[in-house]
C-alpha positions as CSV (number, residue, x, y, z in Angstrom):
1,M,9.4,-25.7,-4.1
2,T,9.7,-29.5,-4.0
3,T,7.1,-32.1,-4.9
4,R,5.2,-33.6,-1.9
5,Q,6.5,-36.8,-0.5
6,P,4.5,-40.0,-0.8
7,G,2.2,-40.6,2.1
8,T,1.3,-36.9,2.6
9,G,-2.3,-37.2,1.5
10,E,-5.2,-35.0,2.7
11,F,-5.7,-36.5,6.1
12,E,-2.0,-36.8,6.8
13,I,-1.5,-33.2,5.9
14,I,-4.4,-32.2,8.3
15,R,-3.1,-34.4,11.1
16,R,0.6,-33.3,10.8
17,F,0.4,-29.6,9.9
18,F,-3.0,-28.2,10.9
19,A,-4.5,-30.2,13.8
20,P,-1.8,-28.8,16.1
21,L,-3.0,-25.3,15.2
22,A,-6.5,-26.2,16.6
23,A,-5.3,-27.7,19.9
24,D,-6.5,-24.7,21.9
25,A,-10.0,-24.8,20.5
26,P,-12.2,-27.5,22.2
27,G,-14.9,-26.9,19.6
28,A,-12.5,-27.8,16.8
29,F,-12.5,-31.5,18.0
30,G,-9.0,-31.9,16.8
31,L,-10.1,-31.4,13.2
32,T,-11.6,-34.9,13.2
33,D,-15.2,-33.9,12.6
34,D,-17.1,-32.5,9.6
35,A,-17.6,-29.1,11.3
36,A,-16.7,-27.2,14.4
37,R,-18.6,-25.6,17.3
38,L,-18.0,-21.9,18.1
39,E,-19.6,-20.3,21.2
40,V,-20.1,-16.5,21.3
41,P,-20.0,-14.7,24.7
42,P,-23.4,-13.6,26.1
43,G,-24.4,-10.2,24.8
44,H,-22.2,-10.4,21.8
45,S,-22.7,-11.0,18.1
46,L,-20.7,-13.1,15.7
47,V,-18.8,-11.2,12.9
48,V,-17.8,-13.3,9.9
49,T,-15.5,-12.5,7.0
50,S,-13.8,-14.4,4.2
51,D,-11.0,-13.7,1.8
52,A,-9.6,-15.8,-1.0
53,L,-6.0,-15.4,-2.1
54,V,-4.7,-16.7,-5.5
55,A,-1.0,-17.0,-6.4
56,G,-0.1,-14.4,-9.0
57,I,-3.1,-12.2,-8.1
58,H,-2.9,-11.5,-4.3
59,F,0.6,-12.6,-3.7
60,L,3.6,-13.3,-5.8
61,A,4.2,-16.9,-6.9
62,T,7.8,-16.5,-5.5
63,D,6.7,-15.4,-2.0
64,T,7.7,-17.6,0.8
65,A,5.2,-19.9,2.5
66,A,5.6,-17.9,5.7
67,D,4.7,-14.7,4.0
68,V,1.7,-16.3,2.2
69,A,0.3,-17.6,5.5
70,A,0.8,-14.3,7.3
71,K,-0.9,-12.3,4.5
72,A,-3.8,-14.7,4.2
73,L,-4.7,-14.6,7.9
74,R,-3.9,-10.9,8.4
75,V,-6.2,-9.6,5.6
76,N,-9.1,-11.4,7.3
77,L,-8.1,-10.0,10.7
78,S,-8.1,-6.6,9.2
79,D,-11.7,-7.1,8.1
80,L,-12.7,-8.0,11.7
81,A,-10.9,-5.0,13.0
82,S,-12.7,-2.7,10.6
83,M,-16.0,-3.9,12.2
84,G,-14.7,-3.3,15.7
85,A,-14.6,-7.1,16.4
86,R,-12.1,-9.1,18.4
87,P,-10.7,-12.2,16.7
88,M,-11.9,-15.6,17.9
89,A,-11.3,-18.4,15.3
90,Y,-10.8,-19.1,11.6
91,T,-11.2,-21.9,9.1
92,L,-8.7,-22.5,6.2
93,A,-9.4,-24.0,2.8
94,L,-6.2,-24.9,0.8
95,A,-6.0,-25.8,-2.8
96,L,-2.5,-27.2,-3.1
97,T,-0.6,-27.8,-6.3
98,R,1.5,-31.0,-6.8
99,E,4.6,-28.9,-6.4
100,T,3.6,-27.7,-2.9
101,G,6.2,-29.7,-0.9
102,V,6.4,-30.8,2.7
103,E,8.9,-28.0,3.5
104,W,6.5,-25.4,2.2
105,L,3.7,-26.8,4.4
106,E,5.9,-26.8,7.5
107,A,6.9,-23.2,7.0
108,F,3.2,-22.3,6.2
109,A,1.9,-23.9,9.4
110,A,4.7,-22.5,11.5
111,S,3.8,-18.9,10.3
112,L,0.1,-19.5,11.1
113,A,1.1,-20.7,14.6
114,A,3.1,-17.6,15.2
115,D,0.3,-15.3,14.1
116,Q,-2.2,-17.2,16.1
117,R,-0.2,-16.4,19.2
118,R,0.3,-12.8,18.2
119,F,-3.3,-12.0,17.4
120,G,-5.2,-14.4,19.7
121,I,-7.0,-16.5,17.2
122,T,-7.2,-20.3,16.6
123,L,-7.8,-22.6,13.7
124,I,-11.0,-24.6,14.0
125,G,-11.5,-26.3,10.6
126,G,-11.3,-26.1,6.9
127,D,-10.5,-28.2,3.8
128,T,-7.5,-29.4,1.8
129,V,-7.8,-30.3,-1.9
130,A,-5.5,-30.7,-4.9
131,T,-5.4,-28.4,-7.9
132,P,-3.4,-28.2,-11.1
133,G,-2.8,-24.5,-10.1
134,P,-2.5,-21.9,-9.2
135,L,-2.1,-22.3,-5.5
136,T,-5.2,-20.9,-3.9
137,L,-6.3,-20.5,-0.3
138,C,-9.4,-19.1,1.5
139,I,-9.7,-18.1,5.2
140,C,-13.0,-17.5,6.9
141,A,-12.4,-15.6,10.1
142,F,-14.8,-15.2,13.1
143,G,-14.8,-12.4,15.6
144,C,-17.2,-11.0,18.2
145,V,-18.5,-7.6,19.2
146,A,-21.0,-6.4,21.7
147,S,-24.4,-6.8,20.1
148,G,-25.5,-3.8,18.1
149,T,-22.2,-2.0,18.3
150,E,-20.4,-3.2,15.2
151,L,-18.8,-0.6,13.0
152,R,-20.5,-0.3,9.6
153,R,-19.7,1.5,6.3
154,S,-23.1,3.3,6.4
155,G,-22.9,5.7,9.3
156,A,-20.7,8.6,7.9
157,R,-22.3,12.0,8.3
158,P,-21.5,15.3,6.6
159,G,-19.2,17.2,9.0
160,D,-17.4,14.1,10.2
161,A,-13.7,14.1,9.9
162,V,-11.9,11.3,8.0
163,F,-9.1,9.4,9.9
164,V,-6.7,6.7,9.0
165,T,-4.3,4.5,11.0
166,G,-0.6,4.0,10.2
167,T,0.8,5.1,6.9
168,I,-0.6,4.8,3.4
169,G,0.9,3.7,0.0
170,D,3.6,1.5,1.3
171,A,2.1,-1.7,0.0
172,A,1.5,-0.4,-3.5
173,L,5.0,0.9,-3.7
174,G,6.2,-2.4,-2.2
175,L,4.6,-4.3,-5.0
176,I,6.3,-2.0,-7.6
177,A,9.6,-2.6,-5.8
178,L,9.1,-6.4,-6.0
179,Q,8.0,-6.4,-9.6
180,K,10.3,-3.9,-11.3
181,G,12.2,-2.0,-8.7
182,L,12.0,1.6,-7.6
183,A,14.7,3.7,-9.3
184,G,16.6,6.0,-6.9
185,V,15.4,4.2,-3.8
186,D,17.9,2.5,-1.6
187,A,17.9,-1.2,-0.6
188,A,16.7,-0.6,2.9
189,D,13.6,1.4,1.7
190,H,13.0,-1.2,-1.0
191,Q,12.9,-3.9,1.7
192,A,10.7,-1.9,4.1
193,L,8.1,-1.3,1.3
194,A,8.2,-4.9,0.1
195,Q,7.6,-6.1,3.6
196,R,4.5,-3.9,4.0
197,Y,3.1,-5.6,0.9
198,R,3.9,-9.1,2.0
199,R,3.0,-8.8,5.6
200,P,0.4,-6.2,6.5
201,T,-0.3,-5.4,10.1
202,P,-4.0,-5.7,11.0
203,R,-5.1,-3.2,13.6
204,T,-6.8,-5.8,15.8
205,A,-6.3,-3.8,19.0
206,C,-7.4,-0.5,17.5
207,G,-10.6,-1.6,15.8
208,P,-12.5,-2.5,19.0
209,R,-11.4,0.8,20.6
210,L,-13.1,2.7,17.8
211,V,-16.5,1.3,18.8
212,G,-18.6,4.2,20.1
213,L,-16.3,6.8,18.5
214,A,-16.3,6.1,14.8
215,H,-19.5,6.5,12.8
216,A,-18.3,4.4,9.9
217,A,-15.2,2.3,9.1
218,I,-13.5,0.1,6.5
219,D,-10.0,-1.3,6.0
220,V,-7.8,-0.1,3.1
221,S,-7.6,-3.0,0.8
222,D,-8.6,-1.7,-2.7
223,G,-7.0,1.7,-2.2
224,L,-7.7,4.7,0.1
225,L,-9.9,6.5,-2.4
226,A,-11.8,3.4,-3.5
227,D,-12.4,2.3,0.1
228,L,-13.5,5.8,1.3
229,G,-15.7,5.8,-1.8
230,H,-17.4,2.6,-0.5
231,I,-18.1,4.4,2.8
232,C,-19.5,7.4,1.0
233,E,-21.6,5.3,-1.4
234,T,-23.2,3.3,1.5
235,S,-23.6,6.4,3.7
236,G,-25.1,8.7,1.0
237,T,-22.3,11.2,1.4
238,A,-19.1,12.4,-0.4
239,A,-15.7,13.2,1.0
240,V,-12.6,15.4,0.4
241,I,-9.1,14.2,1.2
242,E,-6.1,16.6,1.8
243,S,-3.1,15.0,0.2
244,A,-0.7,17.0,2.5
245,R,-2.3,15.3,5.5
246,V,-2.0,11.7,4.2
247,P,0.6,10.0,6.5
248,L,3.6,8.6,4.6
249,S,6.4,6.5,5.8
250,A,10.0,7.6,5.3
251,A,10.4,4.9,2.6
252,A,7.3,6.1,0.7
253,R,8.6,9.7,0.9
254,A,11.9,8.6,-0.5
255,A,10.1,6.9,-3.4
256,L,8.0,10.0,-4.1
257,A,11.1,12.2,-4.0
258,A,12.9,9.9,-6.4
259,G,10.0,10.0,-8.8
260,A,9.6,6.2,-8.5
261,G,6.0,6.5,-7.4
262,G,3.2,9.0,-7.4
263,W,-0.1,9.9,-5.7
264,R,-1.9,7.5,-8.0
265,D,0.1,4.7,-6.3
266,I,-0.3,6.2,-2.8
267,L,-4.0,6.8,-2.8
268,G,-5.1,4.2,-5.3
269,G,-2.8,1.2,-4.8
270,G,-4.4,-0.6,-1.9
271,D,-3.1,-3.5,0.2
272,D,-2.2,-1.3,3.2
273,Y,-4.9,-2.9,5.5
274,E,-5.0,0.2,7.7
275,L,-8.3,1.3,9.2
276,L,-10.1,4.2,7.5
277,F,-13.0,5.7,9.4
278,A,-15.3,8.7,9.8
279,A,-15.8,10.2,13.2
280,P,-16.9,13.5,14.7
281,L,-14.2,16.2,15.1
282,D,-14.8,16.2,18.9
283,A,-13.6,12.5,19.0
284,E,-10.1,13.6,18.0
285,P,-8.8,13.9,21.6
286,A,-10.0,10.4,22.4
287,L,-8.5,9.1,19.2
288,A,-5.2,10.7,20.1
289,G,-5.3,8.8,23.4
290,I,-5.9,5.5,21.6
291,A,-3.0,6.3,19.3
292,Q,-0.7,6.9,22.2
293,A,-1.8,3.9,24.2
294,L,-1.4,1.5,21.2
295,D,1.6,3.2,19.6
296,V,-0.4,3.4,16.3
297,P,-0.6,6.7,14.5
298,I,-4.1,8.0,13.8
299,T,-4.2,10.9,11.4
300,R,-7.0,13.2,10.3
301,I,-6.8,13.4,6.5
302,G,-10.1,14.9,5.3
303,R,-13.8,15.4,5.9
304,V,-17.1,14.0,4.9
305,V,-19.4,16.4,2.9
306,E,-22.9,16.5,1.5
307,R,-23.3,14.5,-1.7
308,T,-24.7,16.5,-4.6
309,S,-27.4,14.9,-6.8
310,A,-25.1,15.1,-9.8
311,A,-22.2,13.3,-8.1
312,D,-20.5,10.5,-10.1
313,P,-20.9,7.3,-8.1
314,D,-17.3,6.5,-9.0
315,R,-16.0,9.9,-8.0
316,L,-17.4,10.5,-4.6
317,V,-14.0,11.3,-3.1
318,G,-12.2,14.4,-4.1
319,V,-8.5,15.1,-3.4
320,I,-7.0,18.6,-2.9
321,D,-3.3,19.6,-2.7
322,A,-1.6,21.7,0.0
323,A,-2.9,24.9,-1.8
324,G,-6.5,23.6,-1.8
325,R,-6.4,22.9,-5.6
326,P,-8.2,19.8,-6.9
327,M,-5.9,16.9,-7.9
328,V,-6.9,14.6,-10.8
329,L,-5.8,11.0,-10.4
330,E,-6.1,8.4,-13.2
331,S,-6.8,5.5,-10.8
332,T,-8.9,5.5,-7.7
333,G,-8.4,1.8,-6.7
334,Y,-8.1,-1.8,-7.6
335,R,-11.0,-3.7,-9.2
336,H,-11.3,-7.5,-9.6
337,F,-13.7,-7.2,-12.5
């Protein structure tokens, strides 16, 4: 990474790299005002989310600018999807180090532009400041959903089935692959898992389709067990996961077979950004239709159950193996504090 060139101060950075990303948003005013205007379609509510990413915590300091940009935007898009909202716009706050060069900014902005086109979202504002480090960025994303229909964590009911999109555990195994390698796993699987950590795929098309079907939803950021625990805590329920039903990619299966990762990583690692939700069993045919239409696997992996009065708030989700025996995992998910 090279030191920034003279003459690339805050306003030049905004004009050169970020104003073009706001060209399609009239309410952004070319990023020349102190704030932006965002209009919500009639009959809809605004859904807002914000995630901060810090180098060395949420992404590797060696990750490319393109990967950092993609992850920063996509984790916010995943939050919108988990609420059933469609993306509209976002703001970006960047705390740049002195070593953040022009080439890095060019690649960062180009990656954002590509994802804006892919996911139908536009930059409308933000801030750019200097920091001695580490590199830090925060995106605030806005979406819309028909008023009163947003998906919440609080609606799960005993008897609901638990479903998840995509595959689980790839990102956690990808981080291990990047940090220390996965013994016995070939280069292609290493790369596939690392890519899942660096560039998650937000389920922006699937989330809105779950409105009216799912009783509760969340995205898998802290780990499947931890995030399902958030649903259970908010809904006043508990849940049981069947490990044999949890969908795994071929690369994840290879890692498990080689002993390079375990169920602790799969169920507790996080960063998959798949949708995890509770829905009645009779919704399964409709969910299968959504999965086929979007080419996104949706898998039933467990069930919501009554919570006992003695339930440990940190252990609301149980896991059983293929024979129905309880599995004990040392970690249930990531905690910042």
